C-alpha atoms as one frame of an Amber mdcrd trajectory, in Angstrom:
protein
  16.425   5.519  -5.163  15.736   2.386  -7.033  14.199   1.437  -3.797  12.716
   4.402  -2.864   8.737   5.055  -2.795   6.915   7.699  -4.543   4.112   9.910
  -2.599   3.469  13.554  -1.572   4.325  15.191   1.463   3.289  17.721   3.956
   3.508  21.289   3.079   2.854  24.874   5.054  -0.714  25.879   4.134  -0.416
  28.675   7.207   1.265  29.252  10.512   1.919  26.170  12.437  -0.851  24.075
   9.898   0.570  21.786   7.065  -1.514  19.755   4.924  -0.439  16.779   2.544
   0.130  18.021  -0.936   2.864  17.338  -3.863   1.153  14.099  -4.397   2.950
  11.640  -6.701   5.633  14.403  -7.275   8.123  13.166  -4.315  10.516   9.806
  -3.905  11.598   9.227  -0.580  14.979   7.956  -0.066  14.091   4.861   2.336
  17.082   4.290   4.124  17.589   7.842   5.392  14.059   9.425   4.718  15.287
  12.426   2.596  12.640  13.553  -0.173  13.351  14.767  -3.717  10.952  16.388
  -6.427  11.041  14.139  -8.799  11.104  16.258 -11.553  13.829  18.282 -10.836
  15.904  16.061  -8.675  16.504  18.906  -5.673  16.146  18.112  -2.329  13.012
  19.564  -0.486  15.049  20.190   2.584  18.082  21.639   1.131  17.198  22.431
  -2.979  20.510  24.626  -3.437  22.812  22.048  -1.726  21.380  18.649  -2.338
  20.041  16.724  -5.260  19.648  13.805  -7.500  20.505  13.177 -10.852  17.554
  13.470 -13.142  16.972  12.111 -17.356  14.432  12.845 -19.466  11.586  10.297
 -20.330   9.136   9.915 -23.191   6.654   7.355 -23.635   6.725   5.517 -27.305
   4.061   2.812 -28.969   2.958   2.015 -24.822   6.501   1.747 -23.510   8.897
   4.272 -21.142  11.868   5.437 -22.901  14.708   6.662 -20.690  16.714   9.177
 -22.301  20.655   8.876 -21.056
């Protein structure tokens, strides 16, 4: 996922209608195309079965801090 892209995805807006949404909240695997929610780590396709490990982050003195 370190080479994945951050963006959005298409979401259902009505019967047979999709619109672009969730901008900057979806990370996409560059090799398989799987999409994951950036906050929860859960797969958008199979959220109950597939997910990524997530970590708490914060900002201190203008730098991003990863808490492991």
